[in-house]
C-alpha positions in Angstrom: 74.7 155.3 136.8 71.6 157.4 137.3 72.1 161.1 137.8 71.0 161.3 141.4 73.1 158.3 142.4 76.1 159.7 140.5 75.7 163.1 142.2 75.4 161.4 145.6 78.5 159.3 144.9 80.5 162.4 143.9 79.3 164.4 146.9 80.1 161.5 149.2 83.6 161.1 147.7 84.4 164.8 148.0 83.2 165.1 151.6 85.1 161.9 152.6 88.3 163.0 150.9 88.1 166.4 152.7 87.6 164.7 156.0 90.3 162.0 155.5 92.9 164.6 154.2 92.3 167.0 157.0 95.6 167.4 158.9 93.7 167.5 162.2 92.5 164.0 161.6 95.6 162.4 160.2 97.9 163.3 163.1 95.7 161.9 165.8 96.2 158.2 165.1 98.2 158.0 161.8 98.4 154.2 161.6 94.6 153.6 161.8 93.2 152.1 158.6 89.9 153.2 157.2 88.3 149.9 158.0 89.7 150.0 161.6 88.3 153.5 161.9 84.9 152.3 160.9 85.0 149.4 163.4 86.1 151.9 166.2 83.2 154.1 165.2 80.8 151.1 165.6 82.2 150.4 169.1 81.8 154.1 169.9 78.2 154.2 168.8 77.2 151.1 170.7 75.9 151.4 174.3 78.0 148.8 176.4 79.3 147.0 173.4 80.0 143.2 173.5 81.6 141.0 170.9 78.1 139.9 169.7 76.7 143.5 169.4 79.9 144.6 167.7 79.6 141.7 165.2 75.9 142.5 164.5 76.5 146.2 164.1 79.5 145.6 161.8 77.6 142.9 159.9 80.5 140.5 160.2 80.9 137.0 161.6 81.7 136.4 165.3 85.1 134.8 164.4 86.0 137.9 162.3 84.8 140.2 165.1 86.9 138.2 167.6 90.1 138.7 165.4 89.4 142.4 165.2 88.7 142.8 168.9 91.9 140.8 169.8 93.9 143.1 167.5 92.4 146.2 169.1 93.1 144.8 172.6 96.8 144.2 171.7 97.1 147.7 170.4 95.6 149.1 173.6 92.6 150.6 171.8 90.2 148.6 174.1 89.8 146.9 177.4 87.4 144.1 178.3 85.3 144.1 181.5 83.4 140.9 182.5 79.7 141.4 183.1 78.9 141.2 186.8 75.6 139.4 185.9 76.8 137.0 183.2 80.4 135.8 183.2 80.1 134.6 179.6 79.7 138.3 178.5 82.5 140.9 178.5 81.9 144.6 177.8 84.3 146.4 175.5 85.5 149.8 176.5 87.4 152.2 174.2 90.6 153.6 175.7 90.6 157.3 176.7 92.8 158.0 173.6 90.2 156.4 171.3 87.3 158.0 173.0 88.9 161.4 172.5 89.7 160.4 168.9 86.1 159.5 168.1 84.8 162.7 169.7 87.2 164.8 167.7 86.5 162.8 164.5 82.7 163.4 164.9 83.3 167.2 165.4 85.6 167.3 162.4 83.2 165.4 160.2 80.4 167.8 161.2 82.6 170.8 160.4 83.5 169.3 156.9 79.9 168.4 156.2 78.5 171.8 157.3 81.1 173.5 155.2 79.9 171.5 152.2 76.3 172.3 152.7 76.9 176.0 153.5 75.8 176.9 150.0 72.3 176.0 151.0 69.8 178.3 152.6 68.4 177.4 156.0 65.2 176.3 154.3 67.1 174.1 151.9 69.1 172.6 154.8 65.9 171.8 156.6 64.5 170.2 153.4 67.8 168.2 152.9 67.7 167.0 156.5 64.0 165.9 156.1 64.8 164.0 152.9 67.9 162.3 154.3 66.0 161.2 157.4 63.2 159.9 155.2 65.6 157.8 153.1 67.6 156.7 156.2 64.4 155.4 157.9 63.7 153.1 154.9 67.2 151.5 154.7 
């Protein structure tokens, strides 16, 4: 592995472990798997998510998305609301508990990440943000 990719991998692992092991996170919804958490984050990030937009964002098939959404509905994580314009479409809404979970998770991850980069000067942080945005735009 090249040095920069190895360093990135190590940094990613360390930040992720700190985030996942944080007691504030683990007591919110303890039975949520890492993949379910990722799918919930996709739903949280989408504006008026539908099954199709969720499948596209998650880069999974519609049948796989259907199984995930059905499981989330059974657990009470989501509700479905039919579109008033197109009865074939239903919008997916996270429960209040999951909305609060996502908001808290984002705040916690920000705190963990900012702690990790606190060793950088403000100029270095600005440079890191610039470089990360540049790479992010290309992938």
